[in-house]
N, C-alpha and C positions, 0 to 999 in steps of 0.2 A: 085824833090820838091825845089822850089826857096827858097832862104834864107829869114830869117824873119828880115826886118830891123826895128827892135823894137824901136831903138832911134828915128827914123824919126816917127814912127807910134806914139809914146808917146808925141813927141813935147817937146820943152823946157819950155813953159807956159801953164799950166793946163787948166786955165780958157779961154785963147785966143784961144787954140786948139779945146777945146770942143765947144765953140761958133761957131767957123768957120764950123766945122763939122756938127752941127745942122743946120746951115743956108744953107749948101750944101744940106742936106736931104730935106729942106723945099722948096728950090728953083728947085728941080729936079724932073724928072718923068721917068717912064720905066726904061731902062737899067741904065742910069744915077742915078736913085735914088737907085738902088740896089748897084751900085759901091759906093754911098755914105753912104749907110748902112754897107757895108763891111768895109769901112774905119773907120767908128765909132766902129765897132767891134773890129778891129784892135788896135785901140786906147784904148779901155777898155782892151783888152788883155795885151798890153804893160803896162798899169797901175795896172794889177791885180784886175780888177773890174769884177767879174764874172756875177753879176746879171744884169748889165748894157750891158755887151758884149751878154748875151743870149737875152736879149730883142731885141737888134740890129739884131741879127740872125733871131729870129722869124719874125721881121718886113720885112726883106729882102726876106726871105721864102715866105711871102704872095704877093710878087710882081711878081710872075712867073719869077725867075731868068733863064738866059741862061745856057747851060750845062757847059762852062768855070767858070761862077759865081758859079753855084752848087758845083763845085770842090772846089773853094776857101772857101765856106760856110762850107763845109764838113770838111776841114782842120781846120778851126777856131773852128767848134763845138768840134772837138776831142780834141783840145787843151784846151778849157775850161773844159771839163770833166776830163782831165788829171790834170789840176791845182786844181780842186776840190776833186780828189781823188775818182771820180765815174766812171771812164772810164772802158769799157769792152776791155781787151786786145785782144779778137778774133775779135772784130768788129772795131778796131781802124786802120786808115790808116797808123799811125805811126808804128804799130807793124806788120800789112800785108804786107807792102812795105819795102824791105831792105834799110838800111839807107845810105848805101855807104860810101861816104866821106863827106856828109852834116852835119856840127856840130849841126844846129838846129834840124834836124830830130833825131840825137843821144839824144839832150835834152829831146825832147818831147816823144820819145820812152822810154827813161829811166823813166820818170815822168809817163807815162801810166802804165809801168809794175811794178812800185815800190811797191805800196801797196800789191800786191798779189804775185808777182814772182821777188823777189829781186835778185836771183841769175841770172836772165837773164837781170834785169835792169842795174846791175852794170857793165856789159860788156864793155860798152862805158864810164865808169865813168871818167877817165881822160880827154877824149874829151869834156865831159859834163862841167866839173868844169871850164875847159879853156874857154868854150864859155860864161858861165854865168858870168864871168868877165866883159862882155860888155853888159849884160842885165840891163834894168832899174832897180834901187834899190828895189822898192816894189815887182816886178815880181821875180827879183832873190831871195830875202828874202823867198817869198813863195815857191819857187821851191826847195831851198836849205833845207827849213824846211821839205818839203815832202819827199826828199831824206833822210835827217838824221833820221826821224821818221822810215822809212823802215830799214834802216841800223842799227838803234839802237836796233832792235830785238835780233840780234846776231852776226853782222859783225863789230867787232871792228876796223879792219884796214881801211874799207870803211868809218866808221864814223868819224875816225881820220882825214881822208883827207877833209871830208865835213866841219868838225869843224874848221880845219885849214884855210880854204877859208872864213868861217864866220869871224873868228878873223882877217885875212887879211883885209877884206873889212870894217868890222864895229867895229874893235877894240876887246879887250878881254872881254868886257862886253856889255851887252845890257839892255836898259831900262825895257824890258818886261821879263827879266829873261831867254830868249831862250837860248843863248849861254851857260850860267852857267848850265842850266838844261841838255843840251846835253853833257857838259864836265862830269856832274855827271853820265850820263848814260854810259859815255866812261870810266869812273873810274870803274863803276860795271862790263862792259864787260872785263876790263883788271885785275879784280880780285884785285882792289885796293878800298876796301870799306871805309877806312878813307878818301881818296881823293875824293871820290864820294859824302860821306856824307857832307863834306866841302863845295862842289860845290852846292849840293841840298840846303844846309841851306843858302847859299848866293842867290841862285835863288829864294828861298821861300821869299825873303823881297820883291820881286816885286808883285804888286798887281794883275796882270792878270792871264791868262790860265796857262803860264809855272811856275808862282810862286806857285798856288795851287797844280799843278802836282808834283813839287819838295817837297811841304809838305808831299804828299802821300808817295812818295819815301824815304824821310827822316824818317818817322815813321817806314816804313818797315825795313830799314837798321838797326835803333836803336834796333828793335825787334829782327832782326836775329842775332845782335851782342850781345844781352843780356843786352843791356843798358836800354831796356824798356820792362817791363813785358805784359803779355796779357791784363790785367786790365787797364794799362796805355796806351796801344795800342787802346783799345776800347774807352777810356775816350777822346784820342786825335782825334780819327778818328770821333767819335760822334759830336764832336765840330766843326769838319771840314765839316761834311755831309752836312750841309745847306748853306755852304759859297759860293759855287759855283754849280749852278742848271743846269742840262742839260749837253750835251757834254761828252768828254771822262773822264774829271776829276769825275764828279759824278758816272759814271759807274766804274771807277778804285777804288774810295773811298768806294762805296757800297760793291763791291767785296772783298776789303781788310777787311772791317768790318765783312761781313758775314764769311769769313774765320776765324777771331779772335773769333767771337761768337761760331763757331763750335769747335775751339781749347779748350775752356773752358766749352764746353758742354751744351751750352745754345742754344739747337736745335730749339726751337719756336722762338726765336729771328733771328737766321740765316735763316730759312726758310721765314720768314716774309721779310727780306732784299733781298733774292733771288727772292721772289714773285714781289717785287717792281722793281727789275732789269728787269725782264721779261716783266712786264706791260709797263715800261717806255722805255726801250732799247732792248727788245728783237729781234726786227726787224733789229737792225744794227749788222754789223760784230763784232764790239768791244763787244756789248753786249751779243752776243752769245758766244764769247771767255770768257768773265767773268762769264756767267752762268756755263759754262763747269766746272768751279772750284767748283760748288757746287755739282758735282757728288759724290765726296769723302763723303761729308755730307749725301747725298741721299743713299749711300751705307751703311753707318753706321745706319741710320734711320731704312732702311729695315732689316738689321741684327737684330735688336733690336726688331723690330715688330715679326720677324719670331720666336723669343725666348719667346714672351708673351704668356699668356694663351689664347687658342682660345675662341672667344666669345667677347673679350674684345672690347671697342669703339675706340681705338687708330687708327686702320686702318681706320675706317669710317672717323673720325675726319680729319685725314691727307688728304683723298681724297677729302673732302668737303672744307677744308680750303686752301689747298696748291696744288689741282690738277692740276692747270695751270702752276704753277712755276715748279712743278716736270716733267710735259710735256716738258718744256724748258729747264730744266737742263739734261734731259735724253739723251742717245746716239741714234744713227740712228736706232738702233735695238729695241728701246723701252724696254730696259732690266729692267730698274727699275719699270717702269709702269706695266710690266707683271708680276714682282714679287708682286707688290702690288695688283694686281687683284686676284692672287693666294691667298694671305693672306686675302683679302675680302671674298673670297668664303669659305676660311677655317672658318672665324669668322661668317659666316652664313649670309653675305651680299651679296647674290647671285645677286641680281638685279643690285646693283652698279658694281659688279665685270663684270658682263656680258655686261653691258653699256660700261664700260671702254675698254673691249677687242672688242666688236663691233665696237667702233671708231677707235681703233688701225687697225683692219683688213681693214676697209674701206680706210684708208690712205695708207696702205702697198701695196706692189706689188711683184709679183713673189713669190719666195720660202718663204719669210717672212711673206706674207699673208697667205699662207698655214699653217705654223707653228703656227701663231696667231689663225687661225680658228681652229687648233686641241685643242688649249688650250681653246678656248671658249667653243667648243663641249664638252670637259671633264668637264667643270662647270656647263653646261646644263644637261648632264648626271647625274652628282652627286646630281643635284636638282630634278630628275625625270622628266625633260623636253626632252625625247627622240626624239619627233617629231621636236622640234627646233634644235636640236643637228644635226640631219639628214639634214635640210635645210642649217644650217652653213656649214657643211662639203661638199655639193653640191655647194654652192655659192663661197667657197675659194679654191676648188680644182684647182690645178695648172696642167700644162702639163709637161710631161717628169720629174717626181718627182724622187728624189734619192729613192733607193730601201728602205732604213731605214724609210723616210717619208712617202712613199706609203705604208709600212706595218703598221705604226702607224695609218694612215688615214683608212685602211681597218680594223683594230681592232676596232676602235672607231665605224666605221659604223656597224660591226657586233654586238656590244654591244647594240647600239641604236636600231637595229631591234630586238634583243633579248628582250631587255626592253618592247618595243612595242609589244611584243607578236608574231612577224613574225619570227618563228623558221627557216622556210626554207630559207628566205633571209639572215637570220644571218649566218647560216651554209655555204650558197653559197658565201658570202662575204669572208669566211675564206678559200676558195679554194686556195690551194698552200701554205698555211702558216702553219708553225708548232711552237712549243714551248708551255710552260705552260700557257701564257695568251690566245693564241688561243683555247688550249685544255679546259680551263675553261669557256670560252664564249660558245663553242660547248656544254659543260655539261649542262650550266645553260639554254640554248635554249632548249635542250632536256627536262630539268626538267619543264620549263615553259610550254611546249607543252604537258606535261602530258605523255611522253615516259619514263616511270619509269625504266624500264629494261636497256635501252639504256643509261639513265641519270646515273644510279648506275655505270655501266662499265665505263663510261666517267670519272666520280669522282674517282672511284677506280684507275684507270690508272694515274690520276694526283697524288693521294696520294701515291701509289706504287713507283712512279718514284721520290719521295722525293719533289715533287713541291706542295703539298696540304697543306693548313693550316685548322685551326679549322673549318672555314665555309664549306670546302670542305669536311671534314670528317662527318659533320652534314648532309649536303645534301646527301652524299653518303649514310648514314644510313636512312634518310627519304625516299629517292628513293627506296631503298630497302624494306622498310616497305610498301610504297604504292604499291609496285610490289607484295607484298605478299610473299617475300622472307625472311621468319623469319631466316633462316640458315645464310644468308648474314648479316642480322641485328646483329645477336648474334656474328658472326665472327668479323664484324666491332666494337662492343663493346669491344671484348676481346682484340683486338689489339691496340685500340686507345683511349679507356676510359680515360687514364691519360693525353693525349694531350688536352682534352676539360676542365680539371680542371682549374678553374679561369676564364673562358671565359663566354660569354653570353649563351653558349650552355651547360655549365656543368648540369648534371643531365638529359640530352636528352637521352643518350645512355642507362642509367639505366631505363629510362621509356620504351623504344623501345624494349629492349633485353629480353623479357619475354618467358621462355622455356615453351613448351607444358604441360599443367598440367595433361593430361590424364583423367582417370574416377576416381582416387582415391580422397578422401578428401584431401583438402589443409593442409599440416603440418604448424605448428606454424612458422616454420622458413620461409616457403614460404609466409605465410600471412604478416610477418614482412617485407620480401623483398618487396613484391608488395605495401606495405604502404610506405616503403621508396622511391620506384620508383615514386609513386605518388606525394610525397612530392618533389622529384627532377624536375618532370615536372611542378609542381606549382611554382618552384623556376625560371624555365626558363621562364615561362609565366610572372612572375613579373618583370624579368630583361627586357624582350622585352617591356612590357608596360610601364616601366621607361622611354622609350624613347632613342634616339640616343646617348645622353651624358652618359648615364649610361651603354649603350652597349660599347661605346668606351673605358670607364674606365675598363671595364671587359674584353674587347678583344683588347688589344692594339696592 
């Protein structure tokens, strides 16, 4: 790669140089016109004029450049992308080609890598800083700023070298507050908050971009030192919020303000701010980074919702008002959105929960898609939509699933078949699967199919192994009763009557466990017992007719 003769490209007289280049373009055609447009793009690069440079490159590309000219155009295009911080390192000629001993190659390689891969970008930093001494002032300032932004994240030693070069070339101060801002950032990295605050406050007097950024950092430093409480932080950030619109400044201000509202427990205001961040800056890398700060807030909100009374409107309101912001704040696994879907389903908003999980499953791939499909199938099954659950399980099935995931899927399929009344397919789906959940589904399938004796035995096995709950005991007794096995009913009542006390099944065993009366007249005690059994059965019916909420309270 040939050296960049940037001083010659820029010229000494801006107006005269630009007019000469424009005249050369007008007076030329064919290959000569492409050369003239390349010269204009080089002029724009040397003067750090990105828009003009891109326009010249686009014009040159439309004139069918020769292979050698295309190479020059590619180098210039990659340079402009590096200058703007939009380069893709994997596709840049400066990264894919070893720099060797070419100083300019080192400069543009570092500029290309700096935003995303600083550890690689700083490898040639001494060579870069030495070469930049001879670059035209505007271009040098842009490149030094780009490097300082990247180093300022965590690399104090590199930032110190860059700031020293800035001071060497431009003096200790700059009209736009840039040098003081980076000196403040250096103070933070060197754990010298007082020195950092002094620099930020000096930079904050400048009216431009770095002045506003310095104000935000100054507020945060004073808050962290205890010199400013959360109320004061919110007041100052609110005043600053509209002072600078767009750009990284507004992103940083909104993120800091959202975190401040979170700390004081003003969840609604915080969510509104993160929503603004998502709408305005969600597509930018810095915006996504700022949104990630809202995840801690989101986790707190979900924790609170999980502790609220089922059926409240809070979960629905959150999804309707802040669903988009939640999606942008969430992690790659969609952890909080999946939590919200479970809470929505718990609160009875099954349609909203299933819509949310459907959308997540559509976007997911691989194992995560299968996991979300299982969660969606669970929601659908709990709402009595077994057919839809089977469709979801079929459409989200992955290949080579982990054993645990494959078993969960098989259990849900079996439960869906059982709910749909297809006992044979339910039992077939459970082939090779052991454990209480599989045993319960087998027993329920047999019960729904009217196989009373087999169902009683299956529920009895669950209960005898210590895996049965009140529902299993009740179904065991009901299956025995339907099978005409009064002895088994009586045995179940004798052993497990106490376990149904306080549940929705209370009184069922008393109603079913009626000993044979023979041919003798009923004694007064037996009449009393049968009337009590009738009252108990009426109580069971009343609890079932009261609906699911009453059943949940009676059978926690």
